[in-house]
C-alpha positions as CSV (number, residue, x, y, z in Angstrom):
1,M,125.4,330.0,46.8
2,L,127.5,328.1,49.4
3,Y,129.7,330.3,51.6
4,I,132.0,327.4,52.6
5,S,135.7,327.2,52.5
6,L,137.9,324.2,51.5
7,M,139.1,324.0,55.0
8,S,135.5,323.6,56.4
9,K,134.8,321.0,53.8
10,D,137.8,319.0,55.1
11,K,136.3,318.8,58.6
12,Q,135.9,315.3,59.9
13,I,132.3,314.7,61.0
14,L,131.1,311.7,63.0
15,I,127.4,310.9,63.0
16,C,126.3,308.5,65.7
17,G,122.9,307.0,64.8
18,A,121.5,305.8,61.4
19,G,117.9,306.5,61.9
20,P,116.0,309.0,59.7
21,S,117.7,312.1,61.3
22,G,121.2,310.7,61.2
23,L,120.8,309.4,57.6
24,C,119.4,312.7,56.4
25,A,122.3,314.5,58.1
26,A,124.8,312.3,56.3
27,I,123.0,313.0,52.9
28,F,122.7,316.7,53.5
29,L,126.4,317.0,54.5
30,K,127.6,314.9,51.6
31,D,125.6,317.1,49.2
32,K,127.3,320.2,50.7
33,G,130.7,318.7,50.0
34,F,131.6,317.0,53.3
35,N,132.5,313.4,53.9
36,P,130.8,312.3,57.1
37,R,131.3,309.0,58.8
38,I,128.1,307.4,60.2
39,I,127.8,304.6,62.7
40,D,124.9,302.8,64.4
41,K,124.9,300.2,67.2
42,K,122.1,298.2,65.6
43,S,122.9,295.5,63.1
44,V,119.7,295.7,61.0
45,V,116.8,298.1,60.3
46,S,113.9,297.5,62.6
47,P,111.1,295.6,61.0
48,W,108.4,297.7,62.7
49,S,106.7,300.6,61.1
50,K,107.3,303.1,64.0
51,A,107.0,306.7,62.6
52,F,105.1,306.7,59.3
53,A,104.0,310.2,58.3
54,V,106.3,312.5,56.3
55,N,105.0,316.1,56.3
56,A,105.2,318.9,53.7
57,R,108.2,320.6,55.4
58,S,110.2,317.4,55.3
59,L,109.3,316.7,51.7
60,T,110.4,320.2,50.8
61,L,113.7,319.8,52.6
62,L,114.4,316.5,50.9
63,E,113.4,317.7,47.4
64,E,116.8,318.9,46.2
65,S,118.4,315.6,47.1
66,G,116.0,313.7,45.0
67,I,114.6,311.8,47.9
68,T,111.2,313.4,47.8
69,K,110.5,311.9,44.4
70,R,111.4,308.4,45.7
71,F,109.2,308.9,48.8
72,L,106.2,310.0,46.7
73,E,106.6,306.9,44.4
74,N,106.6,304.6,47.5
75,G,104.1,306.1,49.9
76,R,100.5,307.3,49.8
77,K,98.8,310.6,50.5
78,L,96.7,311.4,53.6
79,E,94.7,314.5,52.9
80,A,92.2,315.0,55.7
81,M,91.8,314.5,59.5
82,N,88.6,313.6,61.3
83,L,87.9,314.3,65.0
84,Y,85.2,312.1,66.7
85,R,83.6,312.9,70.1
86,N,82.0,309.9,71.8
87,G,82.1,308.0,68.5
88,K,80.4,310.7,66.4
89,L,82.2,312.8,63.8
90,F,82.8,316.2,65.4
91,F,85.2,318.0,63.1
92,R,86.9,317.4,59.7
93,N,89.9,319.3,58.5
94,E,90.9,318.9,54.8
95,I,94.6,319.5,54.9
96,H,94.8,319.2,51.1
97,K,93.1,322.7,50.9
98,H,96.3,324.4,52.2
99,N,98.1,326.2,49.5
100,H,101.2,324.1,49.1
101,K,102.4,321.6,46.6
102,Y,102.7,319.0,49.3
103,A,99.4,319.6,51.1
104,F,99.2,316.2,52.6
105,L,101.0,313.7,54.9
106,L,102.9,311.0,53.0
107,I,102.2,307.7,54.7
108,Q,105.0,305.1,54.6
109,S,106.6,303.1,57.4
110,Q,109.8,304.3,59.0
111,R,111.4,301.1,57.9
112,E,110.7,302.0,54.3
113,S,111.9,305.6,54.8
114,E,115.2,304.3,56.3
115,L,115.8,301.8,53.5
116,I,115.4,304.6,50.9
117,L,117.7,306.9,52.9
118,Q,120.2,304.1,53.3
119,D,120.2,303.5,49.5
120,E,120.7,307.3,49.0
121,C,123.7,307.2,51.3
122,L,125.2,304.3,49.4
123,R,124.6,306.1,46.1
124,R,126.7,308.9,47.5
125,G,129.5,306.6,48.7
126,I,128.6,306.9,52.3
127,E,129.2,303.6,54.1
128,I,126.9,303.0,57.1
129,E,128.8,301.2,59.8
130,F,126.2,299.0,61.5
131,G,127.1,297.1,64.7
132,T,129.4,300.0,65.8
133,Q,128.7,302.1,68.9
134,L,130.3,305.0,70.7
135,T,131.6,304.0,74.1
136,R,133.6,307.1,75.1
137,L,133.9,310.6,73.8
138,E,137.0,312.7,74.7
139,K,137.8,316.3,74.1
140,T,141.2,316.9,72.5
141,E,143.1,320.1,71.6
142,T,141.8,320.1,68.0
143,G,138.4,318.3,68.3
144,Y,137.2,314.9,69.7
145,R,138.5,311.4,70.1
146,S,135.7,308.9,69.8
147,I,136.2,305.4,71.1
148,L,134.1,303.1,68.9
149,Q,133.3,299.4,69.6
150,N,132.4,296.7,67.1
151,A,134.4,293.5,66.7
152,D,137.4,295.7,67.6
153,T,138.0,298.9,69.6
154,I,138.6,301.9,67.3
155,S,139.8,305.4,68.1
156,Y,138.5,308.0,65.7
157,E,139.5,311.7,65.6
158,S,136.9,314.2,64.4
159,D,136.2,317.9,64.4
160,I,132.4,317.6,65.0
161,V,130.3,314.8,66.5
162,I,126.6,314.7,65.8
163,G,124.4,312.6,68.1
164,A,121.5,311.2,66.3
165,D,121.5,308.1,68.5
166,G,118.0,308.2,69.9
167,S,116.4,308.7,73.3
168,H,119.2,307.0,75.2
169,S,121.8,309.0,73.4
170,E,125.4,308.3,74.3
171,V,126.6,311.5,72.7
172,R,124.2,313.5,74.9
173,E,125.3,311.7,78.0
174,Q,129.0,312.0,77.2
175,S,128.5,315.7,76.4
176,G,126.8,316.4,79.8
177,I,123.6,317.7,78.3
178,S,120.6,317.3,80.6
179,F,117.3,315.9,79.2
180,P,114.4,316.9,81.5
181,R,111.1,315.1,81.2
182,V,107.5,316.1,81.7
183,G,105.5,312.9,82.0
184,Y,101.9,311.8,81.8
185,R,100.1,309.3,84.0
186,G,99.1,306.0,82.5
187,T,100.4,303.6,79.9
188,W,99.7,303.9,76.1
189,E,99.0,301.0,73.8
190,L,100.0,300.8,70.2
191,Y,99.0,298.3,67.6
192,D,99.7,297.7,63.9
193,V,96.6,295.6,63.2
194,E,94.5,294.5,60.2
195,L,91.1,296.1,60.3
196,D,87.9,295.7,58.3
197,T,86.3,299.1,59.0
198,S,84.0,301.7,57.6
199,L,86.3,304.5,58.7
200,P,87.7,306.7,55.9
201,K,90.7,304.7,54.7
202,D,92.8,307.7,53.5
203,D,92.2,310.0,56.5
204,A,93.5,310.3,60.0
205,N,90.8,309.4,62.5
206,L,91.1,310.8,66.0
207,F,88.6,309.8,68.7
208,F,88.4,311.3,72.2
209,W,86.2,310.7,75.2
210,N,86.2,311.7,78.8
211,T,88.9,309.2,79.9
212,G,91.2,309.4,76.9
213,G,91.7,309.2,73.2
214,M,92.7,307.1,70.3
215,I,94.1,307.6,66.8
216,L,93.6,305.4,63.8
217,I,95.6,305.7,60.5
218,R,95.8,303.2,57.7
219,I,99.4,302.4,56.9
220,K,98.8,300.3,53.8
221,D,96.3,297.8,52.4
222,N,94.2,296.9,55.4
223,L,96.9,297.4,58.0
224,W,96.2,300.2,60.5
225,R,98.1,302.0,63.3
226,V,95.9,302.2,66.4
227,A,97.4,304.1,69.4
228,G,95.8,305.6,72.5
229,S,95.8,306.1,76.2
230,D,93.2,303.6,77.5
231,K,93.7,300.0,78.5
232,D,92.4,297.3,76.1
233,L,92.3,299.9,73.4
234,L,91.0,297.6,70.7
235,N,87.7,297.4,72.6
236,F,87.2,301.1,71.8
237,L,87.1,300.6,68.1
238,P,83.9,301.5,66.2
239,K,81.4,298.7,66.7
240,T,81.3,297.6,63.1
241,T,85.1,297.2,62.9
242,K,86.4,293.7,62.6
243,V,89.9,293.0,64.0
244,G,92.3,290.8,62.1
245,Q,95.9,289.9,62.6
246,I,98.1,292.0,64.9
247,T,101.5,292.4,63.3
248,W,103.0,294.5,66.1
249,Q,102.0,295.7,69.5
250,T,103.7,297.5,72.3
251,K,103.0,299.5,75.5
252,F,104.8,302.7,76.5
253,N,104.7,305.7,78.8
254,I,104.8,309.0,77.1
255,G,106.6,312.1,78.2
256,H,107.9,315.2,76.7
257,H,111.7,315.6,76.7
258,L,113.6,318.6,75.5
259,A,117.4,318.9,76.0
260,E,118.4,322.1,77.9
261,R,120.8,322.8,75.0
262,L,121.6,321.2,71.7
263,I,125.3,321.7,71.5
264,N,128.4,321.5,73.8
265,G,131.4,322.7,72.0
266,N,131.3,321.0,68.6
267,T,129.1,318.1,69.7
268,V,125.5,318.5,68.7
269,I,122.4,316.4,69.2
270,I,119.4,316.1,66.8
271,G,116.3,314.0,66.5
272,D,115.2,311.9,69.5
273,A,118.5,312.5,71.1
274,A,117.3,316.1,71.5
275,H,113.6,315.9,71.9
276,I,110.8,313.4,72.4
277,H,107.1,314.0,72.6
278,S,103.7,312.3,72.2
279,P,102.7,311.2,68.7
280,F,100.0,313.8,68.4
281,G,100.7,316.0,65.4
282,G,103.0,313.5,63.8
283,R,106.0,315.7,64.2
284,G,108.6,313.4,65.8
285,M,110.5,312.1,62.8
286,N,109.8,315.3,60.8
287,L,111.4,317.4,63.5
288,G,114.5,315.2,63.3
289,I,114.7,315.7,59.5
290,E,114.4,319.4,60.1
291,D,117.2,319.2,62.7
292,A,119.4,317.4,60.2
293,F,118.9,320.1,57.5
294,T,119.3,323.0,59.9
295,V,122.5,321.7,61.6
296,T,124.0,320.9,58.2
297,Q,123.4,324.5,57.1
298,A,125.0,325.8,60.4
299,I,128.1,323.6,59.8
300,A,128.3,324.8,56.1
301,D,128.1,328.4,57.2
302,N,130.6,327.9,60.1
303,Q,127.8,328.9,62.6
304,L,127.4,325.7,64.6
305,S,127.8,327.7,67.8
306,E,124.6,329.5,67.0
307,Y,122.6,326.3,66.2
308,S,121.1,325.8,69.7
309,N,120.1,329.4,70.2
310,K,118.3,329.5,66.8
311,R,116.7,326.0,66.9
312,L,115.8,325.6,70.5
313,P,113.0,328.3,70.7
314,Y,111.2,326.7,67.7
315,L,111.4,323.3,69.3
316,K,110.1,324.6,72.6
317,K,107.1,326.3,70.9
318,T,106.3,323.2,68.8
319,I,106.6,320.7,71.7
320,G,104.5,323.1,73.8
321,R,101.7,322.9,71.2
322,I,102.0,319.1,71.1
323,N,101.8,319.0,74.9
324,G,98.6,321.1,74.8
325,M,97.0,318.7,72.3
326,T,98.0,315.7,74.4
327,T,96.8,317.1,77.6
328,F,93.4,317.9,76.1
329,V,92.9,314.4,74.6
330,T,94.4,312.3,77.5
331,G,94.2,314.5,80.5
332,D,91.8,313.7,83.4
333,S,92.0,316.9,85.5
334,G,88.8,318.6,86.4
335,M,89.4,321.5,84.0
336,T,90.3,319.1,81.1
337,L,87.2,317.0,81.7
338,L,85.1,320.1,81.8
339,M,86.6,321.2,78.4
340,K,85.8,317.9,76.9
341,K,82.3,317.8,78.1
342,C,81.7,321.3,76.7
343,A,83.6,320.8,73.5
344,W,80.4,321.1,71.5
345,L,80.2,324.7,72.5
346,G,83.3,325.5,70.6
347,K,82.2,323.7,67.4
348,P,81.0,326.8,65.6
349,F,84.5,328.3,66.0
350,L,86.5,325.3,64.8
351,P,86.5,326.3,61.1
352,L,88.4,329.4,62.1
353,I,91.3,327.4,63.4
354,K,91.5,325.0,60.4
355,P,94.3,326.9,58.6
356,T,96.4,327.0,61.8
357,L,95.9,323.3,62.4
358,R,96.7,322.5,58.7
359,K,100.0,324.4,58.9
360,F,100.9,322.7,62.1
361,V,100.3,319.2,60.8
362,L,102.2,320.0,57.6
363,G,105.1,321.4,59.5
364,L,104.7,324.8,57.9
365,D,104.0,326.7,61.2
């Protein structure tokens, strides 16, 4: 039952950013009876795969909107994760054994996810205004005045502004919300590359060694995502693996960012505008979808002022866990190296933590 007044449904809501979190926010809000406006400074959807794992929590949240059905028809299921130490299988976690109807990760490229979400917006009469960006945000007596720029300069009055505009969020900057960073040394490499390999094609495969680590997940057909923390990463692939065409490659430095707060008045930030972390755990896009669902509920319940207090502790806990995983795999401190070298001592106890790891990966923690 929705405890939402006609007045609250008439609120003008501007969403800046049409990535997964912004598109989901628009859909969730529309399904609650609002009429959000959504803009994005990009002109087209990125051709690159980017995030590509949708977890059980996201599939559950998207179910009522009908999007889960479309995702399942498009993607494929990943049901197990393998951990290799110095090239040998060290640990296997069958996430499909968790008691949940979506006990798997759904693998589909972020591009495919965005195209489906865009179509769902259009079905609901939500026009996505590409090539339009926020240049200035001003507080007024009744709400906010947003200065938008496309071919023209536009002034738009709204009650609420949602920043889903990524790591360089203009909404966050204009709202004066700090975005502290904890960084890691070294540069990561990422490839979408065709592989002929004996690795399990429907599992996630995580390798770690003393100097770093690497994750391999098949996206579709023989195209794999390879990402890791060592230079010339493709040289670390299993010896029998044959490398084909590289369709995308990039280098990046990872760090963990978490905004000091998620709201300032009636401006709110979600997704990468609010938090960024390493790819371990596959939680990035999924946390953004959760943000969109949670902030929509807060708006519908007229409790937006409580959003940051309720959401931030969970984000801190989750990113803290991701930080621990990242440090173990990529860290080179004396303590971390000792833990890696002695990892085999903990192998008998690994089955005990399988349920916890499954819940974390599925977003059900």
